[in-house]
RODO-123577 format. One record per residue: residue in one letter; x, y, z negated of N, C-alpha, C in turn. Coordinates in steps of 0.1 Angstrom, whole numbers. Layout:
# residues N
LOTOR  type    npx    npy    npz   capx   capy   capz    cpx    cpy    cpz
LOTOR     A      X      Y      Z      X      Y      Z      X      Y      Z
...
//
This chain:
# residues 146
LOTOR  type    npx    npy    npz   capx   capy   capz    cpx    cpy    cpz
LOTOR     M      8    -12      0      0      0      0      9     12      0
LOTOR     A      7     21     10     15     33     11      9     44      1
LOTOR     Y     18     51     -6     14     61    -15     14     75     -9
LOTOR     A     16     76      4     15     88     12     10     85     26
LOTOR     T      5     94     33      1     92     47      8    102     56
LOTOR     Q      6     99     69     12    109     79      6    123     77
LOTOR     A     -6    124     73    -13    137     71     -6    144     59
LOTOR     D      0    136     50      7    143     39     21    147     43
LOTOR     L     27    139     52     41    142     57     41    155     64
LOTOR     V     31    157     73     30    169     81     17    176     75
LOTOR     P     18    187     68     28    197     68     37    198     55
LOTOR     L     35    188     46     42    190     33     57    189     34
LOTOR     R     62    181     43     76    179     44     83    182     57
LOTOR     M     75    182     68     81    185     81     70    189     91
LOTOR     T     75    194    102     65    198    112     62    186    121
LOTOR     A     51    187    129     47    177    138     58    175    149
LOTOR     K     64    186    153     75    186    163     86    177    158
LOTOR     D     91    180    145    102    172    140     98    157    139
LOTOR     L     86    154    134     81    141    133     81    134    147
LOTOR     T     77    141    157     77    135    170     91    132    174
LOTOR     E    100    141    172    114    139    176    121    127    169
LOTOR     L    117    125    157    122    114    149    116    101    151
LOTOR     T    104    100    157     98     87    159     95     84    174
LOTOR     D     96     93    183     93     90    197    105     84    204
LOTOR     D    106     71    202    117     63    208    115     61    223
LOTOR     D    102     61    227     99     59    241     97     71    250
LOTOR     N    100     83    244     99     96    251     85     98    256
LOTOR     T     75     95    248     61     98    253     56    112    249
LOTOR     G     64    118    240     60    132    236     50    132    224
LOTOR     T     48    120    219     38    119    208     45    112    196
LOTOR     I     39    114    184     43    107    172     40     92    172
LOTOR     N     50     84    169     48     70    168     42     67    155
LOTOR     T     29     66    154     22     64    142     25     51    135
LOTOR     S     27     41    143     31     27    137     44     28    130
LOTOR     L     54     35    135     67     37    129     65     45    116
LOTOR     V     57     56    117     55     64    105     49     56     94
LOTOR     S     39     48     97     32     40     87     42     30     81
LOTOR     A     51     24     89     61     14     84     71     21     75
LOTOR     V     75     33     78     85     41     70     78     44     57
LOTOR     L     65     49     57     58     52     45     56     40     36
LOTOR     E     54     28     42     53     16     34     66     12     28
LOTOR     E     77     14     35     90     11     30     94     20     18
LOTOR     A     91     33     20     93     43     10     85     40     -3
LOTOR     S     72     36     -1     63     33    -12     69     20    -19
LOTOR     G     74     11    -12     80     -1    -18     92      2    -26
LOTOR     R    100     12    -22    111     16    -30    107     22    -43
LOTOR     V     96     31    -42     91     37    -54     86     27    -64
LOTOR     E     78     17    -58     73      7    -67     83     -2    -73
LOTOR     S     94     -5    -66    105    -13    -71    111     -8    -84
LOTOR     Y    112      5    -85    117     12    -97    107     12   -108
LOTOR     C     95     12   -105     84     14   -114     77      2   -120
LOTOR     R     79     -9   -113     71    -21   -116     73    -27   -130
LOTOR     N     85    -25   -135     87    -31   -149     81    -23   -160
LOTOR     R     77    -10   -157     70     -2   -167     56      1   -165
LOTOR     Y     52      1   -152     38      5   -148     31     -6   -141
LOTOR     A     18     -6   -143      9    -15   -135     10    -11   -120
LOTOR     T     12    -21   -112     13    -19    -97      1    -26    -91
LOTOR     P     -4    -21    -80      0     -8    -73     -2      4    -82
LOTOR     L      6     14    -80      5     26    -88     -8     34    -84
LOTOR     Q    -13     42    -93    -24     50    -90    -20     62    -83
LOTOR     A    -29     68    -75    -25     80    -67    -22     91    -77
LOTOR     S    -11     98    -74     -7    110    -82      2    118    -73
LOTOR     D      3    131    -77     12    140    -70     26    136    -71
LOTOR     D     30    131    -82     44    127    -84     48    115    -75
LOTOR     V     39    105    -75     42     93    -67     42     97    -52
LOTOR     Q     32    105    -48     32    109    -34     45    117    -31
LOTOR     S     49    126    -39     61    134    -37     74    125    -35
LOTOR     L     75    116    -44     87    107    -44     87     99    -31
LOTOR     T     75     94    -27     73     86    -15     77     95     -3
LOTOR     L     72    107     -2     75    116      9     90    119     10
LOTOR     D     96    122     -1    111    125      0    119    114      5
LOTOR     I    115    102      1    122     90      5    119     87     20
LOTOR     A    107     89     24    103     86     38    110     96     47
LOTOR     V    111    109     44    117    118     52    132    114     54
LOTOR     Y    139    111     44    152    106     45    154     94     54
LOTOR     L    144     84     52    145     72     61    143     76     76
LOTOR     L    134     85     78    131     89     92    143     96     98
LOTOR     F    150    105     91    162    112     96    173    102     98
LOTOR     S    175     93     88    187     84     88    186     73     99
LOTOR     R    174     71    105    173     61    115    178     66    129
LOTOR     R    180     79    130    186     85    142    200     88    139
LOTOR     R    209     81    144    223     82    141    229     96    147
LOTOR     E    223    100    157    227    113    163    222    125    156
LOTOR     T    212    123    148    206    134    140    213    136    127
LOTOR     N    217    148    124    223    150    111    212    152    100
LOTOR     V    214    144     90    205    145     78    208    158     71
LOTOR     G    199    167     71    201    181     65    204    180     50
LOTOR     E    210    190     45    214    190     31    201    190     22
LOTOR     T    191    196     26    178    196     18    172    182     18
LOTOR     V    172    176     29    166    162     30    174    153     21
LOTOR     K    188    154     22    196    145     14    195    148     -1
LOTOR     T    194    160     -5    193    164    -19    180    159    -24
LOTOR     R    169    161    -17    156    157    -22    155    141    -23
LOTOR     F    162    134    -14    162    120    -15    170    116    -27
LOTOR     D    182    122    -29    190    118    -41    183    121    -54
LOTOR     Q    176    132    -54    168    136    -66    157    126    -69
LOTOR     A    150    122    -58    140    112    -60    145     99    -65
LOTOR     I    156     94    -60    162     81    -64    167     83    -79
LOTOR     A    173     94    -82    178     96    -96    166     96   -105
LOTOR     F    155    103   -102    143    103   -110    137     89   -112
LOTOR     L    137     81   -101    132     67   -102    141     59   -111
LOTOR     K    154     61   -110    163     54   -119    160     57   -133
LOTOR     D    157     70   -136    154     74   -149    141     68   -154
LOTOR     I    131     67   -145    119     60   -148    121     45   -152
LOTOR     A    130     39   -144    133     25   -146    140     23   -160
LOTOR     S    148     32   -164    155     31   -176    148     38   -188
LOTOR     S    135     42   -186    127     48   -196    132     62   -201
LOTOR     K    140     69   -193    144     82   -196    134     92   -191
LOTOR     A    125     88   -181    115     97   -176    102     88   -174
LOTOR     S     91     95   -172     79     87   -171     70     94   -160
LOTOR     L     60     86   -156     50     90   -146     36     90   -153
LOTOR     D     27     97   -147     13     97   -152      6     84   -147
LOTOR     Q     10     73   -152      5     60   -148      2     51   -160
LOTOR     P     -7     42   -159    -10     32   -170      3     23   -172
LOTOR     I      6     21   -184     18     12   -187     13     -2   -184
LOTOR     S     23    -10   -179     20    -24   -176     19    -32   -189
LOTOR     D     10    -41   -189      9    -50   -201     20    -60   -201
LOTOR     Q     24    -64   -190     34    -74   -189     44    -70   -178
LOTOR     P     57    -71   -181     67    -67   -171     65    -76   -158
LOTOR     Q     66    -69   -147     65    -76   -134     79    -78   -129
LOTOR     T     81    -88   -121     94    -90   -115     93    -90   -100
LOTOR     S    103    -87    -93    103    -87    -79    105   -101    -74
LOTOR     M    108   -110    -82    110   -124    -78     96   -130    -79
LOTOR     G     93   -138    -70     80   -145    -70     81   -158    -79
LOTOR     G     71   -166    -79     72   -178    -86     64   -177    -99
LOTOR     P     62   -189   -105     54   -189   -118     62   -183   -129
LOTOR     Q     54   -178   -139     59   -173   -151     56   -184   -162
LOTOR     I     65   -186   -171     63   -196   -182     58   -188   -194
LOTOR     S     47   -193   -200     42   -187   -212     50   -192   -224
LOTOR     A     49   -185   -235     57   -188   -247     54   -202   -252
LOTOR     K     41   -206   -251     38   -220   -256     44   -231   -247
LOTOR     D     47   -228   -234     52   -238   -225     67   -236   -223
LOTOR     R     74   -228   -231     88   -226   -229     96   -238   -230
LOTOR     H     92   -248   -238     99   -260   -240    100   -268   -227
LOTOR     L     91   -265   -218     91   -272   -205    101   -267   -195
LOTOR     A    107   -256   -198    117   -250   -189    130   -258   -190
LOTOR     F    138   -259   -180    151   -265   -180    160   -257   -188
LOTOR     S    168   -263   -196    179   -257   -203    190   -267   -204
LOTOR     D    202   -263   -210    213   -272   -211    209   -284   -220
LOTOR     R    201   -281   -230    197   -292   -239    188   -303   -232
LOTOR     N    177   -298   -225    168   -308   -220    171   -313   -206
LOTOR     I    181   -309   -200    185   -314   -187    196   -325   -188
LOTOR     E    201   -326   -200    211   -336   -203    207   -350   -199
LOTOR     G    215   -357   -192    212   -370   -187    205   -371   -173
LOTOR     F    201   -359   -168    195   -359   -155    205   -355   -144
LOTOR     V    217   -350   -148    226   -346   -138    238   -355   -137
//
């Protein structure tokens, strides 16, 4: 789930002309909306990856979450064009967004979001409850199987 849309990107972070130049790989003169959507999804995933251990995901809509997503998305759009120089403002906003997300992950900063009841992991698979912990492999109970 993307935390920002193309309608947020233009005009909040860039012009339609800039977005066209950054996404029009086929020289059609139009914005590649599929590419924009993919970049916004990637940026949203990065935001979520820093927040998932503290907050219930997907995150609720908020100005902070949207702003972080947009700053990351703009950087991703510029950085996909090797011949385009990522401007100082774009780089600074990206660095600040990542620094803030790291602060969120380490509990030095917070968002206006509900706290997660249970830490989530980026790794899939089953979670073992406290009462079934004895069923997990350990050095003690794997003895004789190896």
